[in-house]
C-alpha positions in Angstrom: 21.0 -5.3 -22.4 18.2 -5.2 -19.7 16.9 -2.0 -18.3 17.4 -1.6 -14.8 16.0 1.0 -12.2 18.6 2.8 -9.4 18.0 4.3 -6.3 19.9 6.8 -4.8 18.9 8.9 -1.3 20.4 12.1 -1.1 19.9 14.2 1.7 19.6 18.2 2.1 17.1 20.7 2.5 13.8 22.0 1.2 13.1 25.9 0.9 10.3 27.5 0.1 8.0 30.7 1.1 10.9 31.4 3.7 10.9 28.2 5.6 13.5 25.0 5.6 13.1 21.7 6.0 15.5 18.7 6.1 14.8 16.1 3.5 15.9 13.1 2.0 15.1 12.6 -1.9 15.0 9.4 -4.3 17.3 10.1 -7.1 16.3 7.4 -9.8 19.0 6.2 -12.2 17.1 4.4 -15.3 19.1 2.7 -18.1 21.4 -0.2 -18.6 25.6 -0.7 -18.3 26.3 1.9 -21.1 23.4 4.8 -21.0 21.0 6.3 -18.4 18.9 9.1 -17.2 18.6 10.6 -14.0 15.1 11.6 -12.6 15.6 14.5 -10.0 19.2 15.6 -9.8 18.8 16.2 -5.8 21.4 17.7 -3.6 24.8 16.0 -4.6 26.0 16.0 -7.9 29.1 14.4 -7.1 27.3 11.5 -5.5 25.1 11.0 -8.6 27.9 11.0 -10.9 29.6 8.3 -9.0 26.1 6.3 -9.2 26.4 6.8 -12.9 29.5 5.3 -12.5 31.2 6.2 -16.1 27.6 5.5 -18.3 26.6 8.1 -20.7 24.0 10.4 -18.8 21.9 11.8 -21.5 19.4 13.2 -19.6 18.3 14.9 -16.4 14.4 14.8 -16.3 13.0 17.3 -13.2 9.8 16.0 -12.0 9.0 19.6 -10.9 11.5 22.5 -9.8 11.7 22.6 -6.0 14.9 23.5 -4.9 15.4 19.6 -3.5 14.9 18.4 -6.6 16.6 20.7 -9.2 19.7 21.8 -6.9 22.1 19.7 -8.1 21.2 19.7 -12.0 23.3 22.2 -13.4 26.6 20.8 -11.6 25.3 17.4 -12.8 24.8 18.5 -16.5 28.2 20.3 -16.1 30.0 17.2 -15.1 28.6 15.0 -17.7 27.0 16.8 -20.5 23.5 15.8 -19.7 20.6 17.8 -21.0 18.2 19.2 -18.4 14.6 18.6 -19.1 11.7 20.6 -17.0 8.2 21.5 -17.8 7.6 25.2 -18.7 5.0 26.0 -16.3 7.6 25.1 -13.2 10.2 27.9 -14.8 9.1 30.5 -12.0 10.3 28.0 -9.4 13.4 26.9 -11.1 14.4 30.5 -11.4 13.9 30.8 -7.4 17.1 28.4 -7.2 18.9 28.9 -10.8 18.4 32.7 -11.4 21.2 32.4 -14.0 20.8 28.9 -15.5 17.7 28.0 -17.6 17.0 24.3 -18.4 18.1 23.0 -21.8 14.8 21.7 -23.2 10.9 21.6 -21.6 9.0 18.8 -20.9 5.6 18.3 -23.0 2.8 16.4 -21.9 2.7 13.0 -24.0 6.3 12.9 -25.4 8.9 10.0 -24.8 12.3 10.2 -23.3 14.0 7.3 -24.4 16.8 5.9 -22.7 19.0 2.9 -23.0 15.2 0.6 -23.7 13.3 2.6 -21.4 10.5 4.9 -22.8 9.1 7.2 -20.5 6.0 8.8 -21.3 5.8 12.4 -19.7 2.2 12.7 -18.1 1.3 16.4 -16.7 0.1 16.2 -13.4 -0.2 19.5 -11.8 -1.0 20.3 -8.1 2.1 19.9 -6.3 3.6 22.4 -8.4 2.5 23.9 -11.8 4.6 22.0 -14.0 5.1 18.9 -12.0 5.2 15.6 -14.3 5.2 11.7 -13.8 7.1 9.6 -16.2 5.1 6.3 -17.0 7.0 3.2 -18.8 4.4 0.5 -19.3 7.0 -1.7 -20.5 8.7 -1.5 -16.9 5.0 -1.3 -15.2 6.3 1.6 -13.7 5.1 5.3 -13.1 8.0 7.7 -11.3 5.7 10.2 -9.5 8.1 13.0 -8.0 5.9 14.7 -5.3 2.5 14.0 -6.6 1.7 10.9 -5.4 3.3 9.1 -2.4 2.5 5.7 -0.5 -0.4 7.1 1.5 -1.6 10.1 -0.7 -0.8 12.9 -2.4 2.1 15.5 -2.3 1.8 18.6 -0.1 -0.3 21.6 -1.4 -0.1 24.1 1.3 2.6 26.1 0.0 3.2 28.7 -3.1 2.3 27.3 -6.5 0.1 24.3 -5.3 -3.5 23.7 -5.1 -5.1 20.6 -3.8 -8.1 20.3 -6.0 -5.7 20.4 -9.1 -3.4 17.6 -7.9 -6.6 16.0 -7.1 -7.6 15.8 -10.8 -4.3 15.1 -11.9 -4.2 11.9 -9.9 -7.5 10.9 -10.7 -7.3 11.5 -14.6 -3.7 10.7 -15.3 -2.4 8.5 -12.4 -5.4 6.2 -11.4 -6.4 5.1 -14.6 -3.1 3.3 -15.0 -3.1 -0.4 -14.6 -3.4 -1.2 -10.9 -0.1 -3.4 -10.7 1.7 -0.3 -11.8 4.7 0.4 -9.4 4.8 4.0 -8.3 8.4 5.2 -7.5 8.2 8.5 -5.6 10.4 11.4 -4.7 10.4 10.6 -1.4 10.3 7.6 1.2 8.8 4.0 0.3 7.3 2.8 -3.2 3.9 1.4 -3.5 1.3 0.7 -6.3 -1.4 2.4 -8.1 -3.9 -0.1 -6.8 -2.9 0.3 -3.2 -3.4 3.7 -3.3 -6.7 4.1 -5.6 -9.0 2.9 -3.2 -8.1 5.9 -0.4 -8.9 8.8 -3.2 -12.2 9.7 -1.5 -10.6 9.8 1.8 -8.0 12.1 0.5 -10.6 14.6 -0.4 -12.4 14.2 2.5 -9.5 15.3 4.6 -8.7 18.2 1.9 -4.9 18.6 2.0 
């Protein structure tokens, strides 16, 4: 069976540092007709469960722990029996949203998450958040970047737990080294490619945010 990537857009709010913003999030479902994983369970567990459509959900992988990327994770896990994965460095952010529930497993740089023929390598890419990760599958020619890299530049670094020089270093060393044709599937908005974004690195640095 062929591995496929499905996108579900959910709507809700992002809250941090006393502010709240309306957002739309990309929820990525990767797998085949029988088994899938979900990348970033955002806002609406029931909608995500409907999109999973009776397939076995083995893992809910969190690219980072901002509330808009993890707020539906425990409910979705309870609905499906899936395991929640998060990098340990993002536990302080996770606890802001889920103080009484821990992730089930901790992501580690270099580990491979397998599901239905997909092999997603975890790339630790701090900067937007301390435990931010990207998920790269060379076979699919795709990297899921969460809020680390978007069409047009890096994720925001103006709030708590974020750091601009760190995200630039993560993008330079972990993402722009991938093949230029690699498709970049982001946490919000439209897709891009590594080759499209790479020439603008110095512009981002000069802009400084």
